C-alpha positions as CSV (number, residue, x, y, z in Angstrom):
1,M,174.9,-169.7,-72.4
2,L,173.1,-169.9,-69.0
3,Q,176.2,-168.9,-67.2
4,T,176.0,-165.4,-68.5
5,I,173.1,-164.6,-66.1
6,P,174.1,-163.5,-62.6
7,P,173.0,-166.3,-60.3
8,E,171.0,-163.8,-58.1
9,R,169.1,-162.8,-61.2
10,F,168.4,-166.3,-62.6
11,Y,164.7,-167.2,-62.1
12,P,165.2,-171.0,-61.9
13,Y,167.5,-170.5,-58.9
14,L,164.7,-169.1,-56.8
15,T,162.6,-171.3,-54.6
16,W,158.8,-171.2,-54.5
17,Q,159.1,-169.6,-51.1
18,D,161.4,-166.9,-52.5
19,I,158.6,-166.0,-54.9
20,D,155.8,-166.4,-52.4
21,Q,157.5,-163.9,-50.1
22,M,158.7,-161.5,-52.7
23,A,157.5,-158.0,-52.1
24,D,155.7,-156.0,-54.8
25,R,155.7,-158.8,-57.3
26,E,153.6,-156.7,-59.7
27,Q,156.6,-154.4,-60.2
28,V,159.2,-157.1,-60.7
29,V,160.5,-157.5,-64.2
30,I,160.6,-161.0,-65.6
31,I,162.6,-161.6,-68.8
32,Q,162.0,-164.4,-71.3
33,P,164.8,-164.6,-73.9
34,V,163.6,-166.0,-77.2
35,G,166.3,-167.0,-79.6
36,A,166.8,-169.6,-82.4
37,I,168.8,-172.5,-83.6
38,E,169.4,-171.8,-87.2
39,Q,172.2,-171.5,-89.8
40,H,174.6,-168.6,-89.6
41,G,176.8,-169.2,-92.6
42,P,179.8,-171.5,-92.8
43,H,181.7,-169.8,-90.0
44,L,179.2,-169.5,-87.1
45,P,177.4,-172.0,-85.0
46,L,173.6,-172.6,-85.1
47,A,173.2,-171.1,-81.6
48,V,174.2,-167.5,-82.5
49,D,170.9,-165.8,-81.8
50,T,170.4,-167.5,-78.5
51,A,174.0,-167.0,-77.4
52,L,174.0,-163.3,-78.3
53,G,170.7,-162.6,-76.5
54,M,171.9,-164.3,-73.4
55,A,175.2,-162.5,-73.4
56,I,173.6,-159.1,-73.8
57,I,170.9,-159.5,-71.2
58,G,173.4,-161.1,-68.8
59,R,175.8,-158.2,-69.1
60,A,172.9,-155.8,-68.6
61,L,171.7,-157.6,-65.5
62,E,175.2,-157.5,-64.1
63,Q,175.1,-153.7,-64.4
64,L,171.5,-153.2,-63.3
65,S,171.0,-151.5,-59.9
66,P,170.2,-153.9,-57.1
67,G,167.2,-151.7,-56.4
68,V,165.6,-152.8,-59.7
69,P,164.2,-156.3,-59.2
70,A,164.5,-158.3,-62.5
71,Y,164.9,-162.0,-63.1
72,C,165.7,-163.9,-66.3
73,L,164.0,-167.1,-67.3
74,P,165.9,-169.8,-69.2
75,P,166.1,-169.0,-72.9
76,L,163.6,-170.5,-75.4
77,C,166.3,-171.7,-77.8
78,Y,163.9,-172.6,-80.7
79,G,162.1,-170.0,-82.7
80,K,160.3,-169.4,-86.0
81,S,163.2,-169.9,-88.4
82,N,161.6,-171.3,-91.5
83,E,163.3,-168.7,-93.7
84,H,166.5,-170.7,-93.1
85,W,165.3,-174.2,-93.5
86,G,166.9,-174.5,-96.9
87,F,170.2,-175.0,-94.9
88,P,170.9,-178.2,-92.9
89,G,170.8,-177.9,-89.1
90,T,168.1,-175.2,-88.8
91,I,165.4,-176.1,-86.3
92,T,162.1,-174.2,-86.5
93,L,158.9,-173.9,-84.7
94,S,155.7,-172.9,-86.5
95,A,154.3,-169.5,-85.6
96,S,151.4,-171.2,-83.8
97,T,153.6,-173.4,-81.7
98,L,155.8,-170.5,-80.7
99,M,152.8,-168.5,-79.8
100,A,151.4,-171.4,-77.7
101,V,154.6,-171.9,-75.8
102,L,155.0,-168.2,-75.0
103,T,151.4,-167.9,-73.9
104,D,151.7,-170.9,-71.5
105,V,154.9,-169.4,-70.0
106,A,153.2,-166.0,-69.6
107,E,150.2,-167.6,-67.9
108,S,152.5,-169.3,-65.4
109,I,154.3,-166.1,-64.7
110,Y,150.9,-164.3,-64.2
111,R,149.7,-167.1,-61.8
112,A,152.9,-166.5,-59.7
113,G,151.9,-162.9,-59.1
114,F,154.1,-161.1,-61.6
115,R,152.7,-158.4,-63.9
116,K,155.6,-157.3,-66.1
117,L,157.1,-159.7,-68.7
118,V,159.7,-158.9,-71.3
119,L,159.8,-161.0,-74.4
120,L,163.5,-160.4,-75.3
121,N,163.8,-161.5,-78.9
122,S,167.2,-162.0,-80.6
123,H,166.0,-163.5,-83.9
124,G,164.9,-161.2,-86.8
125,G,162.4,-163.7,-88.2
126,Q,159.9,-163.5,-85.4
127,P,159.2,-160.0,-84.0
128,Q,155.7,-160.0,-85.4
129,V,154.9,-163.3,-83.7
130,L,156.0,-161.9,-80.3
131,E,154.0,-158.7,-80.8
132,I,150.8,-160.7,-81.5
133,V,151.4,-162.9,-78.4
134,A,152.0,-159.8,-76.2
135,R,148.7,-158.1,-77.4
136,D,146.7,-161.3,-76.9
137,I,148.0,-161.9,-73.4
138,H,147.2,-158.4,-72.3
139,Q,143.8,-158.6,-73.8
140,R,143.0,-161.6,-71.7
141,Q,144.7,-160.2,-68.5
142,S,144.3,-156.5,-68.5
143,D,146.7,-156.0,-65.6
144,F,149.5,-158.0,-67.2
145,W,151.9,-155.9,-69.2
146,V,154.1,-157.7,-71.8
147,F,156.9,-155.9,-73.6
148,P,157.9,-157.6,-77.0
149,H,161.3,-156.1,-77.6
150,F,164.0,-157.0,-80.2
151,V,167.5,-157.1,-78.7
152,W,168.9,-154.6,-81.2
153,Q,166.2,-152.0,-80.8
154,V,167.4,-150.5,-77.5
155,P,169.5,-147.2,-77.7
156,H,173.0,-148.0,-79.0
157,Q,175.7,-146.7,-81.4
158,V,176.7,-149.9,-83.1
159,G,176.3,-148.5,-86.5
160,R,179.4,-146.3,-86.2
161,L,181.5,-149.5,-86.0
162,L,180.2,-150.8,-89.3
163,S,180.7,-149.9,-93.0
164,P,177.8,-148.0,-94.7
165,R,176.9,-151.0,-96.8
166,E,177.0,-153.3,-93.8
167,R,174.6,-150.9,-91.9
168,Q,172.2,-151.0,-94.9
169,E,172.4,-154.6,-96.0
170,G,174.2,-156.7,-93.4
171,I,171.2,-158.5,-91.8
172,H,172.5,-162.0,-91.0
173,A,175.8,-163.5,-89.9
174,G,177.8,-160.4,-90.9
175,D,180.1,-158.1,-89.2
176,A,178.1,-157.3,-86.0
177,E,177.0,-160.9,-85.2
178,T,180.4,-162.4,-86.0
179,S,182.2,-159.8,-83.9
180,L,180.0,-160.4,-81.0
181,M,180.6,-164.2,-81.3
182,L,184.3,-163.6,-81.4
183,A,183.9,-161.7,-78.1
184,I,181.8,-164.2,-76.3
185,L,182.4,-167.7,-77.9
186,P,185.6,-167.4,-79.9
187,D,186.3,-171.1,-79.9
188,Q,183.0,-171.6,-81.9
189,V,183.9,-169.1,-84.7
190,H,185.7,-170.3,-87.8
191,M,187.1,-167.1,-89.3
192,D,189.0,-169.1,-92.0
193,R,185.5,-169.9,-93.4
194,A,184.1,-166.3,-93.1
195,V,182.8,-164.8,-96.3
196,T,181.2,-161.6,-97.7
197,E,177.9,-162.0,-99.4
198,Y,175.3,-159.4,-100.0
199,P,171.9,-159.8,-101.6
200,P,171.9,-159.6,-105.4
201,E,170.9,-156.3,-107.0
202,Q,167.1,-156.0,-107.5
203,K,166.1,-156.0,-111.1
204,Q,163.9,-153.0,-110.7
205,E,164.4,-149.8,-108.7
206,G,161.6,-148.9,-106.4
207,L,160.2,-148.8,-102.9
208,L,160.3,-152.5,-102.1
209,S,163.0,-154.0,-100.0
210,L,164.0,-157.1,-98.0
211,E,163.2,-155.3,-94.7
212,G,161.7,-152.0,-94.0
213,A,158.4,-150.2,-94.6
214,L,157.5,-152.1,-97.8
215,P,159.0,-155.6,-97.6
216,F,158.4,-158.7,-99.7
217,S,158.4,-162.3,-98.7
218,W,161.7,-164.2,-99.0
219,T,163.8,-167.1,-97.7
220,T,167.5,-167.0,-97.2
221,R,168.1,-169.3,-100.2
222,D,166.5,-166.5,-102.4
223,I,169.3,-164.1,-101.5
224,S,172.3,-166.0,-100.3
225,Q,174.3,-169.0,-101.3
226,S,176.4,-169.2,-98.2
227,G,173.7,-168.3,-95.6
228,V,175.6,-165.0,-94.9
229,V,174.0,-161.7,-95.7
230,G,176.8,-159.2,-94.9
231,D,180.5,-159.0,-94.5
232,A,181.7,-161.5,-91.9
233,T,185.4,-161.0,-92.8
234,A,185.4,-157.5,-91.2
235,A,184.7,-158.9,-87.8
236,T,187.0,-158.6,-84.8
237,A,186.7,-159.5,-81.1
238,E,187.6,-155.9,-80.1
239,K,184.6,-154.7,-82.1
240,G,182.5,-157.4,-80.5
241,Q,183.4,-156.2,-77.0
242,Q,182.4,-152.7,-77.9
243,I,179.1,-153.9,-79.4
244,L,178.3,-156.0,-76.3
245,A,179.0,-153.1,-73.9
246,D,177.0,-150.6,-76.0
247,V,173.9,-152.8,-76.5
248,A,173.9,-154.0,-72.9
249,A,174.0,-150.4,-71.6
250,G,170.9,-149.7,-73.7
251,W,169.2,-152.7,-72.0
252,V,170.0,-151.4,-68.6
253,T,168.2,-148.2,-69.5
254,V,165.2,-150.1,-70.9
255,L,164.9,-152.4,-67.9
256,E,164.9,-149.4,-65.6
257,E,162.2,-147.8,-67.6
258,I,160.0,-151.0,-67.6
259,Y,160.4,-151.2,-63.8
260,R,159.2,-147.6,-63.5
261,F,156.4,-148.2,-66.1
262,E,153.0,-146.9,-64.9
263,P,150.1,-148.4,-66.8
264,P,147.8,-146.0,-68.7
265,R,144.3,-145.4,-67.3
266,R,141.7,-147.9,-68.6
267,W,138.6,-146.0,-69.7
268,D,136.2,-148.9,-68.8
269,D,137.3,-148.9,-65.1
């Protein structure tokens, strides 16, 4: 998974002197991928979220202009995945542990002179945790700007490749994730085990939903027997290549914007 990052963009390959002599460190974009090790149905490996996040940001960094200084840290492979702990193999951190680790990483980056940190999240169970961390870090260091972004929230057109039901209900180990894995790690995908499973119909009609403006608490065992929430059988490697290219292009745009980001005026200055 680390091999997806261009060597010249991989933070651990720098020396301390490289960093000490780096010009305009306050404008350099540092990226911390945050993934998960958790079940993804009977057909996908536990590393899906981490692998997909690294592949997407690696492709984006390959395409990013050399004039935009950006470096990727090693991925944090463990995340808050307790919604999946009803399935063997899932490894989860508590929210407090994840927050503490990310805070310590951010403080180290700040001490090195950097002032822009992207928390690139590729697991749907922890965006709120990263948002809390980002706000708390900035509150302590007012000149440190942290961007808690979910890998799928950049501009893209992936939805046009999926069925209407998959766009609406395919939230885990379905068509998109399986297609991407077929494109980047095909030897780790077992399509002979792929299934289609959507959440059971809710007993009452109304405004509440699994995800969205008015969600309710749930674990994967509440809504899926296989661990899949979507249609994995529709996946193809060709579709995965299109998804990878599309989402990576969106990240190129976002990284360029973060590099150009000008902080708002502080009214207590």
